[in-house]
C-alpha positions as CSV (number, residue, x, y, z in Angstrom):
1,X,11.6,16.6,9.2
2,X,15.4,16.4,8.6
3,X,16.0,18.4,11.8
4,X,13.8,15.9,13.7
5,X,16.1,13.1,12.5
6,X,19.3,14.9,13.5
7,X,17.9,16.0,16.9
8,X,16.4,12.7,17.9
9,X,18.0,10.2,20.2
10,X,17.3,7.4,17.7
11,X,20.1,6.4,15.3
12,X,19.7,7.4,11.6
13,X,19.8,4.3,9.4
14,X,20.2,4.0,5.6
15,X,18.7,1.3,3.4
16,X,17.5,0.5,-0.1
17,X,13.8,0.2,-1.1
18,X,13.6,-3.4,-2.3
19,X,9.8,-3.7,-2.7
20,X,6.9,-1.3,-3.4
21,X,3.3,-2.5,-3.0
22,X,-0.1,-0.8,-3.6
23,X,1.3,2.1,-5.7
24,X,3.7,3.2,-3.1
25,X,1.4,2.9,-0.1
26,X,3.5,0.0,1.4
27,X,7.0,-1.3,0.8
28,X,10.2,-2.9,2.2
29,X,13.5,-1.3,3.1
30,X,16.6,-3.6,3.2
31,X,19.4,-2.4,5.4
32,X,21.8,-5.3,4.8
33,X,22.8,-8.1,7.2
34,X,19.3,-9.5,6.9
35,X,17.6,-6.5,8.4
36,X,14.4,-5.5,6.6
37,X,11.7,-3.0,7.6
38,X,8.3,-2.6,6.2
39,X,6.8,0.9,5.8
40,X,3.5,2.5,4.8
41,X,2.7,5.9,3.3
42,X,2.2,7.5,6.7
43,X,5.9,7.0,7.5
44,X,7.2,8.8,4.4
45,X,8.4,12.3,4.5
46,X,5.8,14.7,2.9
47,X,6.3,14.9,-0.9
48,X,8.5,11.8,-1.2
49,X,7.3,9.2,-3.6
50,X,9.4,6.0,-3.3
51,X,10.9,4.1,-6.3
52,X,12.6,0.8,-6.3
53,X,16.3,1.0,-5.5
54,X,16.1,4.4,-3.9
55,X,18.6,4.8,-1.0
56,X,16.7,6.3,1.9
57,X,17.5,7.3,5.5
58,X,15.2,7.1,8.4
59,X,15.0,6.8,12.2
60,X,13.6,3.9,14.2
61,X,10.9,4.3,16.7
62,X,9.9,1.1,18.4
63,X,11.5,-1.0,15.7
64,X,9.5,0.7,12.9
65,X,10.9,3.2,10.4
66,X,10.0,6.8,10.9
67,X,10.5,10.0,8.7
68,X,11.7,8.0,5.7
69,X,13.3,10.4,3.2
70,X,15.2,10.1,0.0
71,X,19.0,10.0,0.5
72,X,20.1,9.1,-3.1
73,X,18.4,8.1,-6.3
74,X,20.6,6.9,-9.2
75,X,19.0,8.5,-12.3
76,X,20.9,6.2,-14.7
77,X,19.9,3.0,-12.8
78,X,16.3,4.2,-12.5
79,X,16.0,4.9,-16.2
80,X,17.6,1.6,-17.2
81,X,15.6,-0.7,-14.9
82,X,12.1,-2.0,-15.9
83,X,11.0,-1.4,-12.3
84,X,11.4,2.4,-12.6
85,X,8.4,2.8,-15.0
86,X,6.6,6.0,-14.0
87,X,3.2,4.8,-12.7
88,X,2.1,8.3,-11.7
89,X,-1.2,9.7,-13.0
90,X,-2.3,13.3,-13.4
91,X,-4.5,14.5,-10.6
92,X,-7.8,16.0,-12.1
93,X,-8.0,18.5,-9.2
94,X,-4.4,20.0,-8.9
95,X,-2.9,18.7,-12.2
96,X,0.3,17.4,-10.7
97,X,1.6,13.9,-11.4
98,X,0.9,11.7,-8.4
99,X,0.5,8.1,-7.1
100,X,-3.0,8.0,-5.5
101,X,-2.9,7.0,-1.8
102,X,-5.5,4.6,-0.4
103,X,-7.8,5.5,2.5
104,X,-8.2,2.4,4.6
105,X,-11.1,2.0,7.1
106,X,-11.8,-1.1,9.1
107,X,-9.3,-3.0,7.0
108,X,-10.9,-2.1,3.6
109,X,-9.9,0.4,1.1
110,X,-12.7,3.0,0.9
111,X,-11.3,5.7,-1.3
112,X,-8.2,7.0,-3.0
113,X,-6.9,10.5,-2.5
114,X,-4.3,12.8,-4.1
115,X,-1.3,13.1,-1.7
116,X,-0.7,16.7,-2.6
117,X,-4.1,18.4,-2.6
118,X,-6.0,15.7,-0.6
119,X,-8.9,15.6,-3.1
120,X,-10.8,12.4,-3.3
121,X,-10.1,10.6,-6.6
122,X,-12.3,7.5,-6.3
123,X,-14.7,5.9,-3.8
124,X,-14.9,2.2,-3.4
125,X,-18.2,0.8,-2.3
126,X,-18.2,-2.0,0.2
127,X,-19.9,-5.2,-0.9
128,X,-23.4,-5.6,0.6
129,X,-23.6,-7.5,3.9
130,X,-25.1,-10.9,3.8
131,X,-28.5,-11.1,5.4
132,X,-30.3,-14.0,7.1
133,X,-32.5,-14.4,4.0
134,X,-29.6,-15.0,1.7
135,X,-28.2,-17.6,4.1
136,X,-31.6,-19.4,4.2
137,X,-32.0,-19.4,0.4
138,X,-28.4,-20.7,0.1
139,X,-29.0,-23.5,2.5
140,X,-32.3,-24.5,0.9
141,X,-30.6,-24.6,-2.5
142,X,-27.8,-26.8,-1.2
143,X,-30.4,-29.2,0.4
144,X,-32.3,-29.3,-2.9
145,X,-29.2,-30.1,-4.9
146,X,-28.1,-32.7,-2.4
147,X,-31.5,-34.4,-2.5
148,X,-31.4,-34.5,-6.3
149,X,-27.9,-35.9,-6.4
150,X,-28.8,-38.5,-3.7
151,X,-31.9,-39.5,-5.7
152,X,-30.0,-39.9,-8.9
153,X,-27.3,-42.2,-7.4
154,X,-29.6,-44.3,-5.3
155,X,-32.1,-45.1,-8.0
């Protein structure tokens, strides 16, 4: 991946990770001068797990970061800050410490996977879809409550 950065026509940028969301699946990189970029787990170099205040380098493709990799991590700063708490869990399949990655389908998280061995760690069930019968019962209940309230205040 480093060779791709060096050989690409896109400039290599450096920035600081200022925000991490959803256990490392999403985040923000600040490059100074008001330039910030958002990233997701698909844009990270394989094996890189971002921490706050990491200095990273990356290329831009269509104004989006690509091949984000660690440039420098200050061990003293990471140990002293409260944001550097190790949130990794032990994968029950491969045994390595990981931050589970979310699998998103149709805008909903459907499962979590180990980023190293790709084993499924948890499956989230979608809430049941609302049927016409549930809507009818809800409307009838609302009408009944409305009628009762109207009857109480008009008497």
